[in-house]
N, C-alpha and C positions, 0 to 999 in steps of 0.2 A: 626759516625760521631763527628768533630771535630771542633774549632774557625779557622778560616781563612780568610785572606785578603778581601772575600767577604761578611763578615756579615756586616752587616748595622751601626755597633758600635765601637767604637773602645777598647783595651782593660782597656786605662786610664777611660774612662765613665764607664765602669764597678765597678774599684777599687772604684771610685765616689759614685756610687750608694749604693756600700755594707759598706760605711763609713755613707751613711745615714740613712739605716735601722737596725733594731735589728735580723729579718730574714736572711736567709740565703738566698745566690745569687749564681745559678748551670748553668752552662756552660757546653755544650755538652764533654764527657770522663770525669768528674769530679764524686768523689765517690755522691754517693745520687741521680745521674741524671737520671739513668735507671726506679730508683725504682720511684721517681717522677713524672717522663711523665708517668706512668703507669695508668691506671684507667679502673673501674669495667669491660665494657664491652670488652671484649678482640678481636672484630670484630676491635678495634681503633690501631693504631697503629702511633701516630704522634712522630717528632720529634722536640721540641722547641727550637729556638736558645739561650735563657736564661729563666730559671725559679727562679722566687721570692717567696721565700716560708713568707708570710705576718706573723708578731707577734702583728699586729695592724694598725690600721686606716692609721697610718704615713706610714707603709712600703707600704699600698695599694694606697694612695696619688702616694709617690714618684713612683713607678710602673707605674700608669698610665700616670704621666706626661716623664717619663725615656722613655715609648713605643710610647708616643707622638712625642718626640724631635725626635726620631731617625724611625719615621714611621714603628712602627711593628704593626701587628696585635697585639689585647690581648684577650685572653682567660682565663676564672675566673675559678676556681675551689674551691669548697665547697667538699662537700662527694665523687665528683667524681663519682656518681652512674648513670647522667643522659645518659640512653640509647644513644643518639645521638653521644653522644660521643665530644660535644663541650668545656670541659674542658681543653681541651689539642690543640695545631696545630702546623702546619709544620712551622717551622723558624720566629714564632714570638714570645712574652712575656706570657707565663702564670704566671698569679698571684696565687698562689696556698696558698687558705686560710685554708689548714686542720689542720693546728697548731694553729687555731683562735678556740680552742672549748669552750670556755668558758660558763658555762650557772649559770645565778645566781635570785635566786628564793627570793620573797619577800611575804613570805607564809601570812600575814596581807592585802597589797594590791590586793593580788593573782595577782599577775603578775610574767613575767620572763623574763630576758634580756639574749638572747642567740647569740652566735659569730656564723661566717659562715662557720666555720668549725666541728661545731657541729653533731654529726649522732645523730636520733633519740632515741638511747637507751641511750647516753648522758642526753636529756634532760628529759626523762622520769624516770628516776633513781633519777634525782634529784627534781624532781616535786613531785614524788611518796614517797619520804622521808619527807613531807608536808601531802602526800592523797591528793593531787594534779594532775592534769592532764592538756591536751591540746590536741585537735584534730592532728594528725599528720598521718602516710603512717601506711604498712604493715610489712614491712623487717626492723628490727631493724637498721642495717648498712647503712639506706637510710641518703643522708645528709639533716638539717634541712632546707637550704638555698634554693637548688634546689626545694624541694618541696615543700616551702612557696610560691615563687617566680611563679611559674605554678598553682597554685591553693592549691591542697592538702586536702586529701578527705583519711578517713582511718575509721577503726570501730566504732569510736567515732562522727563522722560527722552526721547522723540522731539524733544525741541526742544534739550535739552543733556546729553543721556549717561546714563548711570546715575550713583546715586553719589559711584562709586569713581573713575569716571571725573574727577570734579572734585575730587580729593581730592589737597590738594599734600607733604603731610607725616603723620608722627603722631610722638608721644614713645611711648615702649613700656616698659614692666617687662619683663625677660627671666625663663627658667626661673631663673637665678643670683640674682633679685631686684637686677638693676642697670636703671639708667634710661638708655635708649639713642634717638636720631633716628634716623629712616628717611624717607628721599624718593627724588628721581630720581638723586641723586647721591650721597647717601649711607647707605650697607647699602643700596643698589639692588637687590638680591635680595630681602631681608628684605620692603622697601617694593612689590613686586610681590604677596608671596605676601600679606601683609594685605589686598589687594583685592578680597576675595570668596575666599580661606579661610579666613575664619574665626578662631576665636580660638584657634588650634592653637597661634601663636608667640608669645606672651606677651600683656600685658594694657594695651591703649593706656588713657594716660589723658589726651591731648590728640589731638584731629583738627584739623586745618588744611583749610579746604574754598576753592576758588573761588566767588565767587556774581555773579550777571547781573544784570542792571538788567529788573526787572521792576514800573515803577512803577503804581500807581491802580488800580481795580478790575478784574477780568478777566469776559469774557463764558461762563460755568459753571451749569452746576445738573443735578438729574434730570429725563428724559424716560420717565413711567411708565407701563406698558401691559399691560393684562389678559395674565396667562401663556398663554393657550391660544391667543393673536396671537404669541407669542416665536417659534416657528421662522422664520415669514417676516419677521420685523423685526430679528432676529438676522442673516439670509441678509443682507439690504438693509443692516445695519451694517458687516458686512463688506467689502460691496463697495464702500460709501463710503469705508470707512478706506483702501483697496489704494490710493488715488489722494491720498488728503487731504494737505494740505502739514502741515510738522512741526510746525507750530504746534498742528495739532489732536489732542488725544488723547481716546481714550474708556475708560470703565471700563462693563463692562455687567455686571449683579447679577442673578440670579435668586434670586428666595425668599421668603416671605410677607411681605406689606408691614408695616412697622411702624408705629407711631403718629405718624405726621410729620406737620407741619402745614401742608404745602403737597398731603398729599392728602385727598380726600374719606372724610368718617369714614365712610362704606360700604364704604369698602375696606382698610381697616386688619384684619390680619392673614387678606386673601386672598390667593394665588398672583399675582406680578405677575411683573413684566421693569423694570427702571429701566436706562435706555442715560445714562450720566452724561459729557458733553461738556464741554471746557474747550477755549476758543481763548487761546493765551500770546500776546496781545498786545493792541493795541489794540480794545477792544469792536466798535466801529464796522465793523472790519475782520470781527472775528467775526462780525458777525451777518450776510453775505453768502457765508464761509466752512462756516457752521454752518446754512444754510437749506437744504441738500438734505440733512440728518440729521435734520431738525425735520421735514420733510416727511413722511418713513418713516410709514407705516401710521395709525392711528387711536388715539391715546395717551389713556388717562385724565386726565394732566393735563403741563403741559409746563411746568415750573418755570426753565428757562431765566431767566438773568440775571446781570449785572453785580453783582459780589459781587468784596466786601474777599477776597484769595487766603487770606489766614489763618481767614476766614469759612468759604471754600470746603474747606479742608484738615482742618475739625474737622464739616464737618457730617454725614459718617456716622461719627461716635464712637460713638454708643449703639449702633453696633452690632457694640462690637468691645468691652466692657464687662468687668470682670476677675472672678474667679470664676467662671467659667460652664468646663465642660468641651470641651477640643477636640480632633480630631483632625483632620487635613488632606493632602490629596495633591495631586500638581501636575503640570502637564504644559505644553509648550511645542510648538508646532505653527510651522511653515513657511508650511503653510496651513490654515484650518481651513474645514475641507472639509464637503459637507452631511450625510454620515455623523454628524463627529463633534458637528453644532449639534444634531440628532436624538438621539443621548443624551444630550446635555447635558440638553434641555429635559423629555425624558421622565424623568431621575431627579429633574430639578427639581419635576417634579408630584409625588414622592412625598417632598418635604422634610416631615416632622411635627414639628418644633422651631420658637417662633417667633427663635431666632438662626440656622439653617443658612444657607448661602449658598454659590450656586456663582459664582466671582467670573471674568471673563474682561476682560482688559488687552491695550488697542495695544501693540504696540513698532513696532521698526523704526527708522526718521531716524537720529536722533544718535546712537543703540545701535549700530545697526552701521554706523556709520562707521566704527568703532572697529577694527583689527584683531583677530582671535580670540585671541591670543597674548601681547594688550599687559597683560591681567589675568588672573587666573584664572577668573573668568566668562568660562564658553566660549559662551554661545546667540543670539550674535550676529546670529545667520542667522534668529534667531524673530522671527514677526509678532502672534504672542498667546500667550501664557500665562497658563492656566485653574491654577484655585487652588479646590480643592473643600474648601469649611469646614463640615465637621460640627460642631456645637456644642448642647452640650443638657445638662440642668441633674441630673437624675434616673440616676442611678450604676446603678439597674438595669435603663438601657437602655443599657447601653457597649457592649455587642456589637452590639446593632441599627443604634447610631448608624456603628459603626468599617464597619460590614457596607456601609452607605448609601456611603459615599465609597468604600469600597475598589471596591465594584460597578460606580461610573461610572468611575472608575481606571483600571480594567481593559478597560471599554466601550471607551476614551477610546486606549489605547495601540497599535491598527495606524494609528491615524492622527496618532499624535504624532511629536517628535522620539526619542524616547528617553532625554531630560535629565530633571532636574528640578530645582527651584530648591532652593539651600542651606538658605534659608533658611523653606521651605515643610516641610521633611522632621518628622514627628511621632516618629517612632522614634528612640533612641539606639543607638550602636553598630549602627549598619546597614549595613554595607560595602557592599554592593550599591547600595543609595541616593545615597551618597555618591559612590560613583565615576560616577554615572550623573549627579551634580551639575557635574562636573568634565570627564566623556572621560581617555580613557587620558593621553596625551601632558602634560595639564595637571596631572593628578593623580600622574603620576612626577614633575614640575617639583618641585609641593609636598612631597612627600617627600622630596625634597635640599634643599629649604629647613628644614624639618622636622627634619632628622637634623641638619643645623646649628646650628639655635637649640636646640633644646629636643629632644637625643637619648635624654634619658629620658622623654619621655611627661610632663611635671609635667602640661602643660595638655591633658588627655584628655576634659576633660567638654565634651566639645563637639560639633559632628560629626568626628567624630577621622580626621586624616589621621596613622598612625601613624611614627616614624621606621624606617629601616633598621635591623638587627639584626646 
């Protein structure tokens, strides 16, 4: 693809933009363009008309103004990890914030300032240098920005809540290309909306988070079982977690075993169940807390051990490598019933690629302590969230892989709350799914904020909440 007379902006305008920004400006055919347009989900293959690799808030402001002047769609890229692929677009402008990676820790105030290109590992490493953390996700290459804007949950959420429950303020570029600050006391309606409402309201150029003390190693790691034992083991894990202290979290995964060094060679590639607990606190106290969980069933291997938190957060990165084709579905559960567990295990036996996974995460604890209307994330009552990740490489099997994920999703519907996690929606422009992510009252409130801050729907390449017309 090359720049032609049909492009909606002249070359002189591109030269002018380059003079106004610190970052690079890329056009089709130029060195670095193809690398910049690629994102984590290999199913997405878009060709923007122009890519601005922002180095700061001014670059973002100039990019928004340029896009509006020439009537270009705007896609915003942080880590580029979102499954829907909304970080890129065809024929529009991509605001690529991936090079804005600064993380600044104030160990006295226990706060962090994080730019939108930082990934979880960047944040975790800087915070852990001071024995501090905030709740993030599961794969350390995930972008902080996208995770946060959708709500954000992970291993620390039962202890300290969602990622957005720990967000103190943001700097944000609006649809008019202006920089504003939002917090509980300044532009509070906007601040409420960005804590789970996605990228609908502007481009966040700086996040301020609260941090919590977590120094030294944590007791954590996978316990692996033969998949045939999964129905009984998952039932026992669910029963254990119903009464577990908030310091205990657990991720359950059903997949074909990766070539992990802690797993016997004979099990590589075989169908397995992985139960991965963490105790957020002193490992010696965690030994007693996790003992009943570790006594469940007859595992292939128990690799639970004290580890640095940053090591644990990167433990499953190989399961989320970029370039693989992805299609996801999700459900929340107030109770993970025996029927739901049976459906999950039956569909796990039909996994046909090394990359696909069914993930179950415990919620509750501090997540449930926050009022439902405090943020746009409304699923406070859920005790489990299930993420069905169909991941594959062969384009010839696209339909079959999507059918597998949709089949399990349909089977789980009668047992679920009806809600979905906005960061796990694969489709673009699926209003039904977006409404399910928020519920009627929250959705209407988000529409009000959208109408105030982006009445022209400039930021619509996301899980979109259109303004009132």
